[in-house]
C-alpha positions in Angstrom: 0.0 0.0 0.0 1.0 3.6 -0.4 2.1 5.7 2.6 -1.2 7.5 2.4 -3.2 4.2 2.6 -1.1 3.2 5.6 -1.9 6.4 7.4 -5.6 6.1 6.5 -5.7 2.5 7.8 -3.5 3.2 10.8 -0.9 0.5 9.9 2.9 0.6 9.3 5.2 -1.2 6.9 6.1 -4.6 8.3 3.2 -4.8 10.7 1.2 -8.0 10.8 -2.6 -7.8 10.4 -5.4 -10.2 9.9 -7.4 -10.0 6.7 -11.0 -11.2 6.8 -13.2 -12.1 3.8 -17.0 -12.0 3.9 -19.7 -13.9 2.1 -20.7 -17.5 2.1 -17.2 -18.9 2.8 -15.7 -16.5 5.2 -12.0 -16.9 5.9 -9.4 -15.0 7.9 -5.8 -14.8 6.7 -3.7 -14.4 9.9 -0.5 -12.5 10.2 -0.5 -10.9 6.8 2.5 -8.6 6.6 1.8 -5.0 5.5 4.0 -3.9 2.6 4.3 -0.2 2.0 6.1 2.0 -0.6 5.3 5.1 -2.4 5.0 3.1 -5.7 2.6 0.6 -4.3 -1.2 0.5 -4.7 -3.6 -0.9 -2.1 -4.2 -4.6 -2.8 -3.9 -8.2 -1.5 -2.4 -10.9 -3.6 -3.5 -14.5 -2.8 -3.0 -17.7 -4.8 -5.7 -19.4 -6.8 -6.4 -22.1 -4.3 -7.0 -19.6 -1.5 -9.2 -17.5 -3.7 -11.3 -20.5 -4.7 -11.6 -21.7 -1.0 -13.1 -18.4 0.1 -14.9 -17.3 -3.1 -12.8 -14.2 -3.6 -12.5 -12.7 -7.1 -10.6 -9.8 -8.5 -12.0 -6.6 -7.0 -13.4 -8.3 -3.9 -13.3 -6.4 -0.7 -11.8 -7.6 2.5 -11.5 -6.2 6.0 -8.4 -5.6 8.1 -8.5 -6.8 11.7 -5.7 -5.6 14.0 
């Protein structure tokens, strides 16, 4: 994420957060490391198996849990 996103979300580069999906097959990804840099955009990259397990698709929204 960008430094502006980090400020808005009250997180820091290297911090570990939990990321929660919603919907029919809710799943929590524990201890996701926040990556921040001025050239980064806000996003979460997961592999195909994880996406299929929880029903996430490109553009899906997730929630940060601290």
